C-alpha positions in Angstrom: 16.4 3.4 -1.0 17.8 6.2 -3.3 15.5 6.6 -6.3 17.0 5.2 -9.6 14.6 5.6 -12.5 16.2 2.7 -14.3 14.3 0.5 -11.9 11.5 2.5 -10.3 10.5 6.2 -10.4 9.2 6.2 -6.8 10.5 5.9 -3.3 7.6 5.6 -0.8 4.4 6.9 -2.3 1.2 7.1 -0.3 -1.7 5.6 -2.2 -5.1 7.4 -2.2 -8.0 7.3 -3.0 -7.5 3.9 -4.6 -4.9 1.1 -4.2 -3.8 -0.7 -7.3 -5.3 -0.3 -10.8 -8.8 0.2 -12.0 -9.9 -1.7 -15.1 -9.2 0.6 -18.0 -8.2 3.2 -15.4 -11.8 4.2 -14.8 -14.8 3.5 -12.5 -18.5 4.4 -12.6 -20.3 6.3 -9.8 -23.7 7.9 -9.9 -24.1 7.1 -13.6 -20.8 8.9 -14.5 -17.5 7.6 -15.6 -14.4 8.8 -13.7 -10.8 8.2 -14.8 -7.9 7.6 -12.4 -4.5 6.1 -12.8 -3.0 3.3 -10.7 -2.8 3.9 -7.0 -4.7 7.2 -7.2 -3.6 10.8 -7.6 -2.3 11.7 -4.1 1.2 10.3 -4.9 1.6 13.1 -7.5 0.2 15.9 -5.4 1.9 18.6 -3.3 0.8 18.3 0.4 0.5 21.2 2.8 2.7 21.0 6.0 0.2 21.6 8.8 2.3 20.4 11.8 6.1 20.0 12.2 8.2 19.5 15.3 11.2 17.5 16.3 9.5 14.1 16.0 6.2 14.6 14.1 5.3 15.8 10.6 1.7 16.2 9.5 1.0 16.6 5.7 -2.4 17.4 4.4 -4.2 17.1 1.0 -7.8 18.5 0.5 -10.3 18.3 -2.3 -10.3 20.9 -5.0 -11.7 21.4 -8.4 -9.1 19.2 -10.0 -9.6 16.3 -7.6 -13.4 16.5 -8.0 -13.1 15.8 -11.7 -11.7 12.3 -10.9 -12.9 11.7 -7.4 -16.3 13.4 -6.6 -15.9 13.6 -2.8 -15.0 16.4 -0.3 -12.1 14.7 1.5 -9.2 15.6 3.7 -6.2 13.2 3.6 -3.6 13.6 6.3 -0.3 11.7 6.4 1.4 11.8 9.7 5.0 10.7 10.3 6.1 10.3 13.9 9.2 8.8 15.6 8.5 6.8 18.7 11.0 4.4 20.4 13.2 4.0 17.3 10.2 3.3 15.1 8.9 5.5 12.3 5.1 5.4 12.4 2.9 6.4 9.4 -0.7 7.3 10.1 -3.4 8.0 7.6 -6.4 10.1 8.6 -9.1 10.4 6.0 -12.1 12.8 6.8 -15.3 13.1 4.8 -16.4 16.7 4.6 -19.2 16.0 2.1 -22.9 15.3 2.6 -22.8 11.8 1.2 -20.9 8.6 2.2 -17.4 8.5 0.8 -15.7 5.4 -0.7 -11.9 5.2 -0.5 -8.9 2.9 -0.3 -5.5 3.9 1.1 -2.1 2.4 1.5 1.7 2.7 1.7 4.3 1.6 -0.8 7.7 2.1 1.0 10.8 0.8 -0.8 13.8 -0.4 1.3 17.4 -0.5 0.0 19.0 -3.9 -0.5 22.6 -4.6 -1.5 23.3 -7.3 -4.1 21.1 -10.1 -5.3 17.6 -10.6 -3.9 18.6 -14.2 -3.2 20.7 -12.9 -0.3 17.6 -11.9 1.7 14.7 -13.5 3.4 11.5 -12.5 5.2 11.0 -13.8 8.7 7.7 -14.1 10.6 6.7 -14.8 14.2 4.5 -17.6 13.2 4.1 -20.4 10.7 1.1 -20.0 8.4 -0.6 -21.1 5.2 -2.1 -18.3 3.2 -3.7 -17.7 -0.2 -1.6 -15.6 -2.6 -3.9 -13.6 -4.9 -2.5 -13.9 -8.4 -2.2 -10.9 -10.7 -2.5 -10.9 -14.4 -1.8 -7.7 -16.3 -2.1 -5.5 -13.2 -5.5 -7.0 -12.2 -6.4 -10.0 -10.0 -7.1 -13.0 -12.2 -9.4 -14.7 -9.7 -6.8 -17.4 -9.2 -5.1 -18.1 -5.8 -2.1 -20.0 -4.8 -1.5 -21.5 -1.4 1.8 -20.6 0.2 3.1 -22.4 3.2 5.6 -20.3 5.3 7.4 -22.0 8.1 8.8 -19.0 9.9 10.7 -17.6 6.9 10.4 -17.0 3.2 13.5 -17.1 1.1 13.4 -14.3 -1.5 14.2 -15.1 -5.2 13.3 -13.2 -8.4 11.1 -16.0 -9.5 8.6 -15.3 -6.7 7.7 -12.1 -8.6 7.3 -13.4 -12.1 3.6 -12.8 -11.7 4.0 -9.4 -10.1 3.6 -8.8 -6.3 3.0 -11.4 -3.6 -0.4 -10.3 -2.2 -2.1 -11.7 0.9 -5.5 -10.4 1.8 -6.3 -10.5 5.5 -2.7 -11.4 6.3 -2.3 -13.9 9.1 0.6 -11.9 10.7 1.1 -8.4 11.9 4.9 -8.3 11.9 7.5 -9.2 9.3 11.2 -8.7 9.3 13.8 -8.4 6.5 17.0 -10.3 7.1 20.2 -10.8 5.2 20.0 -14.6 4.7 21.9 -16.3 7.5 22.8 -12.9 8.9 21.6 -9.8 10.6 18.1 -8.3 10.7 17.7 -5.2 8.6 14.1 -4.2 9.2 11.1 -4.8 11.4 7.7 -3.9 9.8 4.5 -3.8 11.9 0.9 -3.4 11.0 -1.9 -4.7 13.2 -4.9 -3.9 11.0 -4.0 -4.2 7.3 -6.6 -5.4 4.9 -3.9 -6.7 2.6 -0.1 -6.7 2.2 2.0 -6.7 -0.9 5.6 -7.7 -1.2 7.2 -6.4 -4.5 10.4 -5.8 -6.3 11.8 -5.9 -9.8 14.5 -8.3 -11.1 17.9 -6.9 -10.3 16.5 -3.9 -8.5 18.2 -2.6 -5.4 15.0 -2.3 -3.3 12.3 -4.4 -1.7 8.8 -3.1 -1.0 6.6 -4.0 1.9 3.2 -2.5 1.2 0.4 -2.1 3.8 -3.0 -1.8 2.1 -6.5 -1.0 3.0 -7.9 -1.9 -0.4 -6.6 -3.5 -3.6 -6.7 -3.5 -7.4 -9.7 -4.5 -9.6 -10.2 -8.1 -10.6 -10.8 -9.1 -14.2 -14.5 -9.9 -13.3 -15.2 -6.6 -11.5 -18.1 -4.5 -12.8 -16.3 -1.1 -12.7 -19.0 0.3 -10.4 -17.4 2.0 -7.4 -20.3 0.9 -5.2 -19.5 -2.7 -6.0 -15.7 -2.6 -5.8 -14.3 -4.8 -3.1 -11.8 -3.5 -0.6 -13.3 0.0 -0.4 -14.0 1.7 2.9 -17.2 3.6 3.4 -16.9 6.8 5.4 -20.0 8.6 6.6 -20.3 12.4 6.4 -18.4 14.2 9.1 -16.5 11.1 10.2 -12.8 10.1 9.9 -11.1 6.8 9.1 -7.6 6.1 10.5 -4.9 3.5 9.6 -1.4 2.9 10.8 1.8 1.1 10.1 5.4 1.4 11.3 8.9 0.2 10.8 12.3 0.2 12.5 15.6 0.1 10.7 18.4 -1.8 12.4 21.8 -0.1 12.8 
């Protein structure tokens, strides 16, 4: 979608080294407090272009003195965009160059343009399922869950988002498609390994987000200790973690 700050000041941010919001925007690690805003700092950083050809673009962000003040790990974060068979694939490669295990979360937040009321759209799935929606209160998980039964499709209405995003942890599907209701398919979205997925928009906004996550926001009962935070990935020194999603836009 084309950014319009009246609704949202982002387009498709990449979320690292956290997904979602920390309680009071801080966490504790090794007896120190660190401050970090929602979804981490990477979305506001300039990445280095390290590879570019006709169908691949690799962007890189590495640790520096500024990042160490809020995230005390020696990381390399690569975001790779590649076009294959009419799909745009997004790969995240996170490498730990430090001497201690590194904790991180990562995710995507792409917004897709819609035209007119949200009620004109629906999500379609390849299977029927019943899943727990994790409910959000004030940007944090309340601990409450709501069972949602989906019989192949989910009609989109503004009321679904009165309590923020629809979040499924361990989604029971790996493909979702966005359709004009009763009409044509606009988008196929694929992720075979996500820890969670968020569906999100704002009332009257001309976009809809499908967000693949490997991690999630704090809950109200979380301790604030990074070592105890759920959804974090633990990366040993000298190793790399990789995550992938992709989507295809219909003509």
